[in-house]
PLY file of the C-alpha trace (Angstrom):
ply
format ascii 1.0
element vertex 108
property float x
property float y
property float z
element edge 107
property int vertex1
property int vertex2
end_header
-6.95 98.73 35.39
-6.19 101.10 38.28
-7.38 104.11 36.27
-10.86 102.59 35.98
-11.23 102.05 39.73
-12.45 104.49 42.35
-12.74 104.62 46.13
-15.73 106.29 47.76
-17.65 106.34 51.02
-19.88 103.28 51.35
-23.67 103.47 51.52
-26.29 101.08 52.83
-26.86 99.98 49.23
-23.26 98.67 49.12
-23.56 96.36 52.13
-24.60 93.21 50.24
-21.73 93.59 47.77
-19.32 94.27 50.65
-20.52 91.08 52.34
-20.10 89.13 49.09
-16.54 90.39 48.70
-15.85 89.26 52.26
-17.29 85.80 51.60
-15.16 85.35 48.46
-11.90 86.52 50.00
-11.72 85.96 53.74
-12.12 83.06 56.16
-13.79 85.20 58.85
-17.26 86.20 57.69
-19.88 88.51 59.17
-23.64 88.58 58.99
-25.38 91.54 57.41
-26.39 92.96 60.82
-22.71 93.48 61.61
-22.18 95.59 58.48
-25.37 97.50 59.26
-24.17 98.17 62.81
-20.92 99.64 61.44
-22.56 101.84 58.82
-25.15 103.15 61.28
-22.53 103.83 63.97
-19.58 105.07 61.89
-20.87 105.79 58.35
-17.92 108.02 57.50
-15.39 105.23 58.13
-16.67 102.64 55.62
-15.32 102.82 52.08
-15.69 100.76 48.95
-13.55 100.40 45.84
-15.58 99.99 42.67
-14.86 99.31 39.05
-16.08 101.40 36.11
-19.38 99.46 36.09
-20.09 100.26 39.75
-19.28 96.75 41.01
-17.75 96.69 44.50
-14.31 95.07 44.23
-13.04 95.93 47.71
-14.06 97.48 51.00
-12.88 98.58 54.41
-15.03 98.18 57.52
-13.79 100.32 60.43
-14.93 101.56 63.81
-13.92 103.81 66.66
-13.15 102.38 70.08
-15.65 103.54 72.69
-14.45 105.85 75.48
-10.75 105.59 74.68
-8.47 108.58 75.24
-6.92 109.62 73.00
-9.58 108.52 70.51
-8.53 105.74 68.17
-10.17 103.35 65.80
-9.40 100.08 64.15
-10.00 98.25 60.94
-12.52 95.46 61.42
-12.19 94.02 57.93
-10.44 94.89 54.68
-10.80 92.92 51.47
-10.05 93.30 47.78
-11.08 90.77 45.15
-8.13 88.74 43.81
-8.80 90.09 40.32
-8.17 93.64 41.54
-5.19 93.21 43.84
-1.79 94.85 43.37
-3.44 98.10 42.22
-3.05 99.95 45.52
-6.73 99.61 46.43
-6.13 98.26 49.95
-3.80 101.17 50.65
-6.35 103.68 49.32
-9.14 102.10 51.39
-7.02 102.10 54.56
-5.86 105.67 54.03
-9.39 106.92 53.35
-10.74 105.37 56.53
-7.78 106.49 58.65
-7.97 110.07 57.35
-11.66 110.20 58.30
-10.88 108.87 61.79
-8.52 111.79 62.25
-10.82 114.35 60.62
-14.10 113.27 62.26
-12.99 111.93 65.64
-9.59 113.59 66.21
-8.06 110.12 66.33
-4.39 109.78 67.17
0 1
1 2
2 3
3 4
4 5
5 6
6 7
7 8
8 9
9 10
10 11
11 12
12 13
13 14
14 15
15 16
16 17
17 18
18 19
19 20
20 21
21 22
22 23
23 24
24 25
25 26
26 27
27 28
28 29
29 30
30 31
31 32
32 33
33 34
34 35
35 36
36 37
37 38
38 39
39 40
40 41
41 42
42 43
43 44
44 45
45 46
46 47
47 48
48 49
49 50
50 51
51 52
52 53
53 54
54 55
55 56
56 57
57 58
58 59
59 60
60 61
61 62
62 63
63 64
64 65
65 66
66 67
67 68
68 69
69 70
70 71
71 72
72 73
73 74
74 75
75 76
76 77
77 78
78 79
79 80
80 81
81 82
82 83
83 84
84 85
85 86
86 87
87 88
88 89
89 90
90 91
91 92
92 93
93 94
94 95
95 96
96 97
97 98
98 99
99 100
100 101
101 102
102 103
103 104
104 105
105 106
106 107
């Protein structure tokens, strides 16, 4: 299964599927405006995991803290569908977002 999954930067077109994944998996849910705020503010920090058919099966929603020195960010939400857990997707999503925090914002 893991070979047929990929992680990539999220786009605005992914937001509804990201929200759906959140609704299925987590008790704390966000309205679509919140996802939009994140992707407009920190587009390089949002990632999705998708299956071979292009269905979003996981995501990471992250942001940078304003005016903090040294710069640092945090993960707002991370979710992987139960059917796709134990494949390392959460780790890949976290690592992708963290690496971009360092690369784009010189985060500690």
